[in-house]
Every structure is written in structure tokens, then in C-alpha cells.
C-alpha positions as CSV (number, residue, x, y, z in Angstrom):
1,M,-0.1,-0.1,-0.1
2,S,0.9,3.5,-1.0
3,D,2.3,6.0,1.9
4,P,-0.5,8.9,3.1
5,E,2.4,11.1,3.4
6,D,4.2,10.3,-0.2
7,D,0.8,11.1,-1.8
8,A,0.5,14.4,0.3
9,N,3.5,15.3,-1.2
10,E,2.7,14.4,-4.4
11,T,-0.7,16.4,-4.4
12,G,1.1,19.1,-2.9
13,N,4.0,19.2,-5.7
14,L,1.5,18.8,-8.6
15,G,-1.0,21.6,-7.4
16,E,2.9,23.8,-7.3
17,T,3.7,23.0,-10.8
18,I,-0.6,24.3,-11.6
19,A,0.1,27.6,-9.4
20,K,3.2,28.1,-11.0
21,A,2.0,27.9,-14.6
22,V,-0.7,29.7,-13.9
23,G,1.3,32.5,-12.5
24,L,3.2,32.8,-15.5
25,V,-0.1,33.0,-17.9
26,A,-1.3,35.7,-15.5
27,R,1.8,37.3,-15.5
28,Q,3.3,37.2,-19.0
29,R,-0.7,37.3,-20.5
30,W,0.3,40.3,-22.5
31,L,2.6,38.0,-24.5
32,L,1.1,35.0,-24.4
33,I,-2.1,36.2,-25.7
34,P,-0.8,38.9,-28.6
35,V,1.5,36.3,-29.8
36,A,-0.5,33.3,-30.2
37,C,-3.5,35.0,-31.7
38,S,-1.1,36.8,-34.0
39,I,-0.2,33.7,-35.7
40,A,-3.2,32.5,-35.7
41,I,-4.6,35.1,-37.6
42,I,-1.4,34.9,-39.7
43,T,-2.1,31.4,-40.5
44,I,-5.5,32.0,-41.4
45,V,-4.5,35.5,-44.1
46,F,-2.0,33.0,-45.3
47,V,-4.9,30.0,-45.4
48,R,-7.1,32.4,-47.6
49,S,-4.7,33.5,-49.9
50,L,-3.7,29.8,-51.1
51,P,-5.8,28.5,-54.4
52,D,-8.8,26.5,-54.3
53,R,-7.9,23.1,-56.0
54,Y,-10.6,21.2,-57.0
55,T,-10.4,17.4,-57.6
56,S,-12.5,15.8,-60.2
57,E,-12.8,11.8,-59.9
58,A,-14.0,8.6,-61.9
59,T,-14.2,5.5,-61.5
60,L,-13.7,2.9,-64.0
61,V,-14.5,-1.3,-63.6
62,V,-13.2,-4.2,-65.6
63,V,-17.0,-5.8,-66.8
64,Q,-16.2,-9.3,-68.7
65,Q,-19.6,-10.7,-71.0
66,Q,-21.0,-13.4,-70.1
67,V,-21.4,-14.5,-73.8
68,S,-17.6,-13.9,-74.3
69,Q,-16.1,-15.9,-72.1
70,R,-16.5,-19.8,-73.7
71,Y,-14.7,-17.9,-76.4
72,V,-11.9,-15.0,-75.0
73,D,-8.8,-17.2,-73.5
74,P,-8.8,-15.8,-69.4
75,S,-4.9,-15.1,-70.0
76,N,-6.0,-12.3,-72.3
77,N,-7.4,-10.7,-69.5
78,M,-5.5,-8.3,-68.2
79,T,-6.0,-7.2,-64.0
80,V,-6.5,-3.9,-62.6
81,P,-2.9,-3.4,-61.4
82,D,-1.5,-4.7,-64.6
83,A,-4.0,-2.2,-66.3
84,V,-2.8,0.5,-64.2
85,Q,1.4,0.2,-64.9
86,A,0.3,-0.3,-68.6
87,M,-1.6,2.8,-69.0
88,T,0.9,4.8,-67.1
89,Q,4.2,3.4,-69.0
90,E,2.2,3.5,-72.6
91,L,-0.7,6.3,-72.5
92,L,0.9,8.7,-69.7
93,S,4.0,9.2,-71.9
94,R,5.5,12.4,-71.7
95,T,4.4,13.1,-75.7
96,Q,0.4,11.7,-74.8
97,L,0.4,14.3,-71.8
98,M,1.7,17.6,-73.2
99,E,-1.2,17.2,-75.7
100,I,-3.0,17.2,-72.8
101,I,-1.4,20.0,-71.8
102,N,-2.2,22.1,-75.3
103,E,-5.6,20.7,-75.7
104,F,-6.9,22.5,-72.0
105,D,-4.3,25.1,-71.8
106,L,-3.5,23.9,-68.1
107,Y,-0.8,25.4,-66.4
108,A,-1.3,28.8,-68.6
109,K,0.6,31.0,-66.0
110,V,3.4,29.3,-65.0
111,K,3.7,27.4,-68.8
112,K,6.3,30.1,-70.4
113,R,8.7,29.4,-67.3
114,L,8.7,25.7,-67.0
115,T,10.7,23.3,-69.3
116,P,7.9,20.7,-70.9
117,E,9.6,17.9,-68.7
118,Q,8.4,20.0,-65.6
119,L,5.1,20.7,-67.1
120,V,4.7,16.6,-67.3
121,G,6.0,16.6,-63.8
122,V,3.6,19.1,-62.6
123,I,0.9,17.4,-64.3
124,R,1.8,13.3,-63.0
125,K,1.4,14.7,-59.7
126,D,-1.5,16.1,-60.6
127,L,-3.4,13.0,-61.8
128,A,-4.3,9.9,-60.2
129,I,-4.7,6.4,-61.4
130,Q,-4.7,3.8,-58.7
131,P,-6.8,0.7,-58.2
132,L,-9.6,0.3,-55.7
133,D,-9.4,-2.0,-52.7
134,G,-12.2,-4.3,-52.2
135,G,-11.3,-7.9,-52.6
136,N,-11.6,-8.8,-55.7
137,I,-13.9,-5.6,-57.5
138,N,-11.7,-4.9,-60.4
139,A,-12.1,-1.1,-60.3
140,F,-9.9,2.0,-60.2
141,K,-10.4,5.0,-59.9
142,V,-9.1,8.0,-62.0
143,S,-8.9,11.3,-60.7
144,F,-7.3,15.2,-61.2
145,T,-6.2,18.2,-59.3
146,T,-6.6,21.5,-60.9
147,D,-7.6,25.5,-59.8
148,N,-10.6,24.8,-61.6
149,A,-13.8,22.7,-61.1
150,Q,-15.2,22.5,-64.2
151,L,-11.4,22.1,-66.0
152,A,-10.6,19.4,-63.5
153,Q,-14.0,17.0,-64.8
154,A,-13.4,17.8,-68.1
155,V,-9.4,17.0,-68.2
156,T,-10.5,13.9,-65.8
157,N,-13.4,12.3,-68.7
158,K,-10.4,13.0,-71.5
159,L,-8.5,10.2,-69.4
160,T,-11.5,7.8,-68.6
161,S,-11.9,8.2,-72.3
162,L,-8.0,7.8,-73.3
163,F,-8.3,4.9,-71.3
164,I,-11.1,3.3,-72.6
165,N,-10.0,3.7,-76.1
166,W,-6.7,2.5,-74.8
167,H,-7.7,-0.4,-73.7
168,L,-10.6,-1.2,-76.6
169,K,-7.4,-0.8,-78.8
170,R,-5.2,-2.5,-77.1
171,R,-7.2,-6.3,-77.5
172,E,-7.9,-5.5,-80.2
173,N,-4.2,-5.5,-81.6
174,Q,-3.3,-8.0,-79.1
175,A,-6.3,-10.4,-80.7
176,T,-5.3,-9.4,-84.2
177,T,-1.6,-9.9,-83.9
178,T,-2.6,-12.8,-82.3
179,T,-4.3,-14.2,-84.8
180,R,-1.7,-12.7,-87.4
181,F,1.2,-14.7,-86.2
182,L,-0.9,-17.8,-85.5
183,T,-1.6,-18.4,-88.8
184,E,1.9,-18.0,-90.5
185,Q,2.5,-20.5,-87.5
186,L,0.0,-22.5,-88.9
187,E,1.4,-22.0,-93.0
188,I,4.9,-22.7,-91.9
189,A,3.4,-26.1,-89.3
190,R,1.6,-27.2,-92.5
191,Q,4.5,-27.0,-94.7
192,R,6.7,-28.7,-92.7
193,L,3.5,-31.5,-92.2
194,K,3.7,-31.4,-95.5
195,E,8.2,-31.4,-96.1
196,Q,8.2,-34.4,-93.7
197,D,5.1,-36.2,-96.0
198,E,6.9,-36.1,-98.8
199,K,10.1,-37.3,-97.4
200,R,8.4,-40.1,-95.7
201,E,7.0,-41.5,-99.2
202,A,10.3,-41.0,-100.9
203,F,11.7,-43.1,-98.5
204,K,9.4,-45.3,-99.0
205,L,10.2,-45.7,-102.5
206,R,13.7,-45.4,-102.2
207,Y,13.9,-48.6,-100.0
208,L,11.1,-50.3,-101.3
209,G,12.4,-53.6,-101.2
210,E,13.3,-53.7,-97.6
211,L,10.4,-52.2,-95.5
212,P,9.0,-54.5,-92.7
213,E,5.9,-54.7,-94.7
214,R,8.0,-56.5,-97.6
215,Q,9.6,-59.3,-95.5
216,P,7.1,-62.0,-96.1
217,V,8.1,-61.4,-99.9
218,N,11.6,-61.2,-100.0
219,F,11.6,-64.7,-97.7
220,E,9.8,-66.3,-100.8
221,M,11.6,-65.0,-102.7
222,V,15.1,-66.4,-101.3
223,S,13.0,-69.7,-100.5
224,D,12.1,-69.7,-104.5
225,L,15.9,-68.5,-105.1
226,R,17.5,-71.4,-103.0
227,S,16.2,-73.9,-104.4
228,Q,16.8,-72.6,-108.4
229,L,20.5,-72.9,-106.5
230,Q,20.3,-75.6,-105.7
231,S,19.2,-77.1,-109.2
232,T,22.0,-75.2,-110.9
233,T,24.7,-76.2,-108.3
234,A,23.5,-79.6,-108.8
235,A,23.5,-78.9,-113.2
236,L,26.8,-77.3,-112.9
237,S,28.1,-80.6,-111.1
238,R,26.8,-82.6,-113.7
239,S,28.4,-80.7,-116.1
240,E,31.6,-80.6,-114.3
241,Q,31.3,-84.9,-113.8
242,Q,30.8,-84.9,-117.9
243,R,33.7,-82.2,-118.4
244,I,35.9,-85.2,-116.9
245,S,34.4,-87.8,-118.2
246,L,35.3,-86.0,-121.1
247,E,38.9,-85.0,-120.2
248,S,39.3,-88.6,-119.5
249,L,38.1,-90.1,-122.7
250,L,39.8,-87.4,-124.4
251,G,43.1,-88.4,-122.3
252,E,42.6,-92.8,-123.9
253,R,42.5,-91.2,-127.4
254,L,45.3,-89.0,-127.2
255,A,47.7,-92.0,-125.4
256,R,46.3,-93.9,-128.5
257,V,46.8,-92.0,-130.8
258,Q,50.2,-90.9,-129.4
259,S,51.0,-95.0,-129.6
260,E,49.8,-95.3,-133.0
261,K,52.5,-92.2,-133.8
262,D,55.3,-93.7,-131.9
263,K,54.7,-97.3,-133.8
264,L,54.9,-95.5,-137.0
265,L,57.7,-93.1,-136.5
266,T,59.8,-96.6,-135.6
267,R,58.8,-97.1,-139.8
268,Y,58.6,-94.0,-141.4
269,T,59.9,-90.9,-140.7
270,P,58.6,-87.8,-139.5
271,R,57.4,-86.1,-142.7
272,F,55.2,-89.3,-143.6
273,P,51.9,-88.2,-144.4
274,E,50.5,-90.8,-142.2
275,V,52.7,-89.6,-139.8
276,I,51.6,-86.1,-140.7
277,K,48.0,-87.4,-139.9
278,K,48.3,-87.9,-136.2
279,E,50.2,-85.4,-135.7
280,R,47.3,-83.5,-136.6
281,E,45.0,-85.3,-134.7
282,I,47.2,-85.4,-131.5
283,E,47.6,-81.0,-131.8
284,Q,43.6,-81.7,-131.9
285,I,43.0,-83.2,-129.2
286,T,45.4,-81.5,-127.1
287,A,43.4,-79.0,-128.3
288,L,40.2,-80.0,-126.8
289,I,41.9,-81.3,-123.8
290,E,43.2,-77.3,-122.7
291,Q,39.7,-76.3,-123.3
292,L,38.2,-79.0,-121.7
293,K,40.6,-77.5,-118.6
294,T,40.1,-73.7,-119.5
295,R,36.6,-74.2,-120.1
296,T,37.4,-71.7,-123.5
297,R,35.7,-71.3,-126.6
298,G,36.7,-73.8,-129.6
299,I,40.3,-74.1,-131.2
300,D,41.3,-71.9,-134.4
301,A,40.0,-71.4,-137.7
302,Q,43.1,-74.0,-138.9
303,G,42.2,-76.2,-136.2
304,S,38.2,-76.7,-137.3
305,M,39.0,-76.9,-140.7
306,A,41.8,-79.8,-139.7
307,A,39.3,-81.8,-137.0
308,T,36.8,-81.8,-140.6
309,D,39.3,-84.2,-141.9
310,D,39.2,-86.3,-139.1
311,P,34.8,-86.7,-139.0
312,S,35.8,-89.1,-135.9
313,L,36.9,-86.3,-133.4
314,L,33.8,-84.2,-134.6
315,P,31.0,-85.7,-131.7
316,L,33.8,-85.1,-128.8
317,R,34.9,-81.5,-130.2
318,N,30.6,-80.8,-130.2
319,Q,30.5,-82.4,-126.8
320,V,33.3,-80.3,-125.5
321,E,31.4,-77.1,-126.8
322,A,28.6,-78.0,-125.8
323,N,29.8,-78.6,-122.0
324,R,31.3,-75.4,-122.0
325,L,28.4,-73.4,-123.2
326,E,26.3,-75.5,-120.6
327,T,28.8,-74.9,-117.6
328,E,29.4,-71.4,-118.4
329,N,25.7,-71.1,-118.5
330,L,25.3,-72.8,-115.1
331,A,28.1,-70.6,-113.8
332,K,26.1,-67.4,-114.5
333,E,22.7,-68.2,-113.6
334,E,25.3,-69.4,-109.9
335,R,26.4,-66.1,-109.3
336,R,22.5,-64.7,-110.3
337,L,21.2,-66.5,-108.1
338,R,24.0,-66.1,-105.6
339,S,23.9,-62.2,-106.1
340,E,19.6,-62.5,-106.2
341,I,20.0,-64.3,-102.6
342,A,22.2,-61.6,-101.1
343,Q,20.4,-59.0,-102.5
344,Y,17.0,-60.1,-100.7
345,Q,19.3,-61.1,-97.9
346,N,20.2,-58.0,-97.1
347,R,17.0,-56.2,-97.5
348,M,15.6,-58.9,-94.9
349,N,18.8,-57.6,-93.2
350,Q,18.0,-54.0,-93.6
351,A,14.2,-54.2,-92.5
352,P,14.9,-54.0,-88.8
353,I,17.2,-50.5,-89.8
354,R,14.3,-48.7,-92.2
355,E,11.8,-49.6,-89.4
356,Q,13.3,-47.9,-86.6
357,Q,14.0,-44.9,-89.5
358,L,10.4,-45.3,-90.4
359,A,8.7,-44.9,-86.7
360,V,11.6,-41.9,-86.7
361,M,10.1,-40.4,-89.3
362,L,6.1,-41.4,-88.6
363,R,6.6,-40.0,-84.7
364,D,7.5,-36.6,-86.3
365,Y,4.8,-37.1,-88.5
366,E,2.8,-36.8,-86.1
367,A,3.9,-34.3,-83.9
368,S,4.1,-32.3,-86.6
369,A,0.1,-33.3,-87.7
370,Q,-0.4,-32.6,-83.9
371,N,1.1,-29.3,-83.8
372,V,-0.7,-28.2,-87.0
373,K,-4.2,-29.5,-84.8
374,D,-3.2,-27.4,-82.1
375,L,-2.5,-24.2,-84.1
376,Q,-5.3,-25.0,-86.4
377,A,-7.7,-25.1,-82.7
378,K,-5.9,-21.8,-81.4
379,L,-6.2,-19.9,-84.8
380,L,-10.2,-20.8,-84.5
381,Q,-10.3,-19.4,-80.7
382,A,-8.2,-16.2,-81.5
383,Q,-10.1,-15.6,-84.5
384,Q,-13.8,-15.8,-82.3
385,T,-11.7,-13.9,-79.6
386,T,-10.8,-11.3,-82.6
387,S,-14.5,-11.3,-83.8
388,V,-14.9,-10.4,-80.2
389,E,-13.2,-7.5,-79.4
390,E,-14.4,-6.3,-82.5
391,K,-17.7,-6.0,-81.4
392,Q,-16.6,-5.0,-78.0
393,E,-18.8,-8.4,-76.3
394,G,-14.9,-9.2,-74.6
395,Q,-13.0,-7.8,-71.4
396,Q,-14.1,-3.8,-71.0
397,F,-13.7,-1.2,-69.0
398,R,-16.8,0.2,-68.2
399,L,-17.4,4.1,-66.5
400,V,-19.5,3.2,-63.1
401,D,-19.2,6.8,-61.9
402,P,-18.8,9.8,-64.2
403,P,-16.1,12.1,-63.8
404,T,-18.0,14.2,-60.8
405,L,-18.0,18.6,-61.1
406,P,-16.1,19.2,-57.1
407,P,-18.9,21.4,-55.4
408,L,-16.6,22.9,-52.8
409,P,-12.6,22.6,-53.1
410,T,-10.5,19.6,-51.9
411,S,-7.5,21.4,-51.3
412,P,-5.8,23.7,-49.3
413,K,-7.7,22.2,-45.7
414,R,-7.8,25.6,-44.2
415,L,-10.1,24.8,-41.0
416,P,-7.4,22.3,-39.8
417,I,-4.5,24.4,-41.2
418,S,-6.4,27.0,-39.1
419,L,-6.7,25.2,-36.0
420,G,-3.3,24.5,-36.2
421,G,-2.4,27.9,-36.3
422,I,-4.2,28.7,-32.6
423,A,-2.0,25.7,-31.3
424,G,1.4,26.7,-32.8
425,G,0.5,30.3,-31.6
426,V,-0.4,28.6,-27.6
427,V,2.9,27.0,-28.4
428,V,5.5,30.0,-29.6
429,G,3.5,32.6,-26.9
430,L,4.0,29.9,-24.5
431,A,7.8,29.3,-24.9
432,L,7.9,33.1,-25.1
433,A,6.6,33.6,-22.4
434,F,8.8,31.1,-19.9
435,L,12.2,32.5,-22.0
436,R,10.7,36.1,-20.8
437,D,9.9,35.1,-17.2
438,S,13.1,33.2,-16.6
439,G,14.9,36.7,-17.1
440,D,13.3,38.2,-14.5
441,R,14.7,38.2,-11.2
442,S,11.8,39.7,-9.2
443,F,10.2,37.3,-6.3
444,H,6.4,35.7,-6.5
445,S,6.4,34.0,-3.4
446,E,7.6,33.6,-0.4
447,K,9.0,30.1,-0.7
448,A,10.9,31.4,-3.7
449,L,12.5,33.9,-1.5
450,S,12.9,31.5,1.3
451,E,15.0,29.5,-0.9
452,L,17.3,32.0,-2.2
453,F,18.2,33.2,1.2
454,T,18.7,31.6,4.6
455,L,17.3,33.8,7.3
456,P,13.8,32.6,8.4
457,L,11.2,35.2,6.6
458,V,10.0,36.7,10.2
459,L,6.4,38.1,8.5
460,S,5.2,39.6,5.0
461,L,3.6,42.8,4.2
462,P,0.8,42.7,1.9
463,V,0.4,45.4,-1.5
464,L,-1.9,47.9,0.4
465,L,-3.3,50.3,-2.3
466,T,-4.8,53.4,-2.4
467,P,-8.2,54.4,-3.7
468,S,-7.0,55.6,-6.7
469,E,-4.5,53.2,-7.1
470,E,-6.9,50.6,-6.7
471,R,-9.5,52.1,-9.6
472,G,-6.5,52.6,-12.2
473,R,-6.0,49.0,-11.3
474,K,-9.8,47.7,-11.9
475,W,-9.7,50.4,-15.4
476,K,-6.3,48.2,-16.4
477,R,-7.9,45.2,-15.8
478,A,-11.3,46.2,-17.6
479,Y,-8.8,47.0,-20.6
480,E,-7.1,43.9,-20.4
481,W,-10.1,41.7,-20.5
482,T,-11.7,43.8,-23.2
483,A,-8.8,44.0,-25.3
484,G,-7.9,39.5,-24.9
485,C,-11.6,39.1,-25.7
486,A,-11.1,41.2,-28.7
487,L,-8.3,39.2,-29.5
488,V,-9.9,35.6,-29.0
489,L,-13.3,36.9,-30.6
490,A,-11.8,37.9,-33.8
491,V,-9.8,34.7,-33.7
492,I,-13.0,32.6,-33.3
493,A,-14.8,35.2,-36.0
494,A,-11.6,33.9,-38.5
495,E,-11.7,30.0,-37.6
496,F,-15.6,30.5,-38.2
497,Y,-15.1,32.0,-41.3
498,V,-12.7,29.3,-42.5
499,Y,-15.1,26.7,-41.0
500,R,-18.4,28.2,-42.6
501,Y,-16.4,29.1,-46.3
502,G,-13.6,27.3,-46.5
């Protein structure tokens, strides 16, 4: 619990402080009141000299037409903050603002003293475009402040018209640009699809026999060719056996003729006609044997003529020639069959590779076809969006609150400023009164005297006034009250005028 004695001391100190403050005000009243009232009146006069400023406001709301919601891409709709930012960056450019200044002859008094950049800075301070808070409400406010109410309304109306027209034009241009871009991309995609289709068809024609769907035909052809090769190889083997038989037969005859020649040479000379005949026969047999071994064509014309002298060699020569022709034909047929088998076998081996290549081409073709389909759908949507925007059935900026004609100025705030002047005057007056009183060395209370001197205070005498002095003091007080009340009433009247007429 607090001590009663401490509470009494605190109460005494507070009362003493209030008494000092009241005494200070009473002693310095002729400084405090004139200073406070003068500052208040000067503030009121200054506020009244400030020009009136009028602010016209308009409210725009973003409206999405219900009829176009299923045609228009939601990503194409601009949010209110984005619209305000785009408006600030594009529409309210230096050129556009200078056109507004010149159209409405704004800032005529200072226009000659300011540069175009400074004028643009001034008008940007006087206009405001800001979104309105309100949850999901897509709305924003456009305002302009100037020294004429009608002019403020006209400029605000111009700004709202520019904003609405700019938004419509931007959306229409965006839709048109998107349509043109998608049209170009669709044409490119179609050309690419056509090239891929032609490339795929050319590939099929080039590797027709190596395609996967030709595998059964290739396999059947290889089987048939192998059967023919087997028959040809067997026939070639028989021809070889016949050649061996003919060679053996000619060898036996050559040995017999050589033996007969040797017997004739034991009895006759080499120039004996019969010996010469045997010599020629030996040459012809040797040539036939060489023909069988080398498989070359026939003997020379002299040998052929000589062969006609010995009819017995004619069948052998015909057999040798027939064997040679048969062997050559069978060998050619064998090489042909082996080449075709290798060709078809190579086609069968290349089929998996061609299948992979075709799969890649088909995948690219299908991707290109899907791209064409997607672009066609996007183009259709863009065309519908363009149609909607041209009919103004898309997202719109609708003017819900037209530009107002302000009946009263919005600035300066004269009443708060004038009241602030009174408060400031009182503060300044109190500060000056305190400074003046702190320089006063006279005593105003017994306590102050006793605190300065260590000697005890024995007695004090009250002020004794004569009747004339008493009358003079009363008149002085009456004058002071009259003057003070007049100053206060003047301030009150000025404040009432400010309150009443702004």
C-alpha cells in the first residue's frame, strides 16, 4: 500500500506546479495572448491566400461479358494492377500528357517559365490512377486536381476516355496480332508437315524392298532362289562330271594316237603323211583337252578345218563345246542366283533399320500433324476472340462513376491548417513567455524567497493600494479583459469564417 504522506507530497507538488504555470500565464498574458492570436490570424490569412484546388474523380470497373467467356482466353484478360501499370507506362507518356496540357491550356500562368519536362512532372503530380481496394472487385479510380472545377472534370473525362479507348484498341490489336502470328505459324507447320510426308514417301520408294511389310515377299523370294540355286548347283556338278568324263576319254584317245604315232615313227620318217596326220590329230585332241581345262571357246579356224579331216573327232568337239556352253550358262545362273539371294538377304537384314527410320519419321510426322491441329484450334479461338473484341463483347472498362464536378475545393484544408496555426501560436507564445519569465529576477512567492535566503522569513506585508490606485488597477484589468476578449473573438470569428466558407 502507498504511504499517505507520499501521496500528500505528490499532490502538493502537482498543485504547486499548476500554480506556477498559472502564475506564469498571468504574468506574461500580454505576451502570450497577442503572440498566439497574431500567429493564428497570420495563418488564417495565409491559408485564405492559397488558391482553391478542385479534384474530379471517376471510377472504372473491369467487366467481362458473359457471352464471350467461352470464346475468350482467360489469360488474355488484364488485371487491374496490370492495366494501371500499362496505362502509366504507355498511355500517360510525355507526348500524350503534353497533348492534354495544350488541349486544355493547363498551367497557363507558369507554362512559359517551365520546360516541357517540368510541365509533365507537374501534371503527373496532379493526376492519380489507382486500383480500389475491395476484395475481388476489379475497379480503379482516375482523378485530376486543378484550380478550376469544370477544368478538373473535363480533364478527368478526357483521361477516362483515353483509358477506355486505349484498352479496347490494345485488346483488339493483341487479338489481331495473335491471329496473324498463329496464321503464319500454321502455314509454316503445314509446309513442314507436307515436307515430312514427301520425305516419308520418297523414303518408302527408295527402300521399297527393305520395308518391314515386304519381309514375307523377301523371305519367299529367298526360298525360291535357294531352290533354284540348289538345282543349278546340281546341274553344274553334273556338267563338271561330264567334263571329267570327256577329259578322260580324250586322254585315252590321245594316248592311243600317240602310241600309233610312235609305232609309225619306228617305220617312217616324221614327214610321212600318216605320221603328219597323227600329229595333227594329237594337236586337235590336245586343244580339246586344253579347252576342257580352261573352258575357253573352240579352237582356231585352222584346227576346225583340220578337224573336218577326222570325222571321228567331230562328236567329241561338239560335246566339249556343248559342255563349255552349259558350264558357262550354269555358272552365270549360279552367280545370278547368289547375287539375288544376297540382295534379298540384305533387304531382310536392313528391314529392322528401315523400320526404326520409318518409326522416327512417323513420330515426327505425327508430332507435326498434332502441332498443326493445335495451331488450328488456337487460330480458331484467336479468330473468335478477335471477332468478340471487334464487337466489343470481351473484357471492357466500364465507367460506373462519371467524372464529378466538385462543388467544394478539396485543398487546401484550411480549417485543420488554421486550427494548427492556433495551436502553434499557443506553443510559441508559451515558449516566449517562459523565456521572458526566466529572465525576471523578482520574487513572486514566499517559498521562492525562503529558498534563496537562509534566514527565516519573520513577516510579510500585503500590498496596500490607495483608492485611486485601486480604481486604476480595475480600469487596467477591464482594458486587459476587453482587449484579450477582442483578440480571442477575432480569432474565433476568423475560424468560423474559414469553417463556413472554406
